[in-house]
N, C-alpha and C positions, 0 to 999 in steps of 0.2 A: 550704234546698236539699233537694230531694226526690230520692231515687234511684228510678229506675223499674226494676222487675224483670219479667221475663216470667212469665206465669202458669205454674204448675207442672203443671196437669192438662190440657194441650192434647194432643189425640190426634195420633199421628205422621202420619197421612194428611193432616191439616189443615196441619201444618208442611211436609210434602212438597209439597203443592199450592201453598202460599204461597212457599216458597223454592226450588222446583225440585229438591228432593232426591228420590232414588229411595227408595221404601219398602224396608225390609229384605227380603232374599231369604228365601224359605222353601223348603224341600225340599232335595234333594240336588243337587250340581253335575252337569253333563252327563256327565262321565266316570264317574260312579257309577250312571248309569241305563243299562240294558241296550241299548235301541234305539240311542241316539246312539253308544254305545261300539262296538256291532257295525257301525254304518255307517262309523265312522272306521277301524276295523280293516280292513273290506272295501275301503274306498277306498284305504288304504295298500297293501294287497296287490295291487289292480288296477294302481296306479301303478307299483309295483315290477315286476310282470309285463310291463307295457308297456315299461318301460326295458330289461329283459332282452331282450325281443323285438326292439326296435330295434337293440340292440348286436349281437345275433346276425345280424340281417338285413344290417347294414352290413359285417360281417366276412366275408361270403361273396362270392364273385365276384372278378374281377381287381382288383388294386390298381396304382396308377401313382405315379411320383414324377418330378418334373421335375429334370433334371440341369443344363441350361443353356439360355439362349436369347440371341439377338442380333437386332438390327434390321439387315438387310442394306442396304436402301435404302427409298425412299418407297413402294414397291409390294411389298416382300418382307420377311418375317420368318422366322427359323429357330429351331427348338427341338429339343433332344435330351432324350429322356425314357426311362424304363425301365418295363416292364410286368411284373408278377408274376402268374402264373396257373397253374392246374393244367396239367401237361404234356399236350399233345395238344388243347388248347383254343384255338380261334381267337378273337381279340378285335377289337372295333371301338372306336376312340377318337375323341372329338371334340376338335379343337384349335381354339382361337380366338385371334385377335389383337385387341387393344384400343388405341384412341387415347388421347390425353391427357384426354379427357372421359369415359373408360370406355365409349365406344360401340364396338360390335363392328365392326371394319373388315375382318375376314377369318375364314373358317371352313373347316375341312378335316376330312373323315372319313379316318382312317388305319386300314387293315385290317392287323392283325398276324396272319400265318398261324400255324396250329397247328404246333407242333414239340415235340420231346422235352425241350427246355429249359424250366425253370420261370421264369427271368428273361431278358427280352429287352430290348435297347436299340434305339430307333428314333431316326432323325434325319430331320426333314422340313422343307420350306420351305412357308410359307403365303403365298399371294398376297393382297395387301390392296388396298382401294380408295383408301386414303390412308395417310399415315405412321403406323405403329403405335408405341406406346411399350413394349408388353409383349405376350408371347404365352405361352399356357399350355394345359395339358390340362384340359378341362372335365369329361370323364367317360370311363370305359371300361366296356364290357360284353361279356360272352361272346356269341359268335355261334354259333347252332346250324347244323350242316352241312346 
């Protein structure tokens, strides 16, 4: 019985080619080289700055919250909501009603006039083309005088 042994002096690149192994890495890892490290730090800083910019942009302007809604009949839906804005700012809100397939069946623009109060509640009825299952405020934005 003969035992077969692998030759001892086979170059590593021959074995790598034969068995699909990667040759040993040489040099420093990417995080120890200045160019890739600088690119990673710059990319992280830009991503952070973009996130801060988005957060600040969304925190400005009027905010709204839905208080309640009800479906009156096949052609009418009603919603009560509050708007928070800077005193003296007029606001226009988009209210939409959706049916059971999430298709828009009613749309209404609601103008909230400027006043000295910061928080204002509105109650409106939205006419629909068919029976709605929900109604909500889509957006609110400040209106320039």
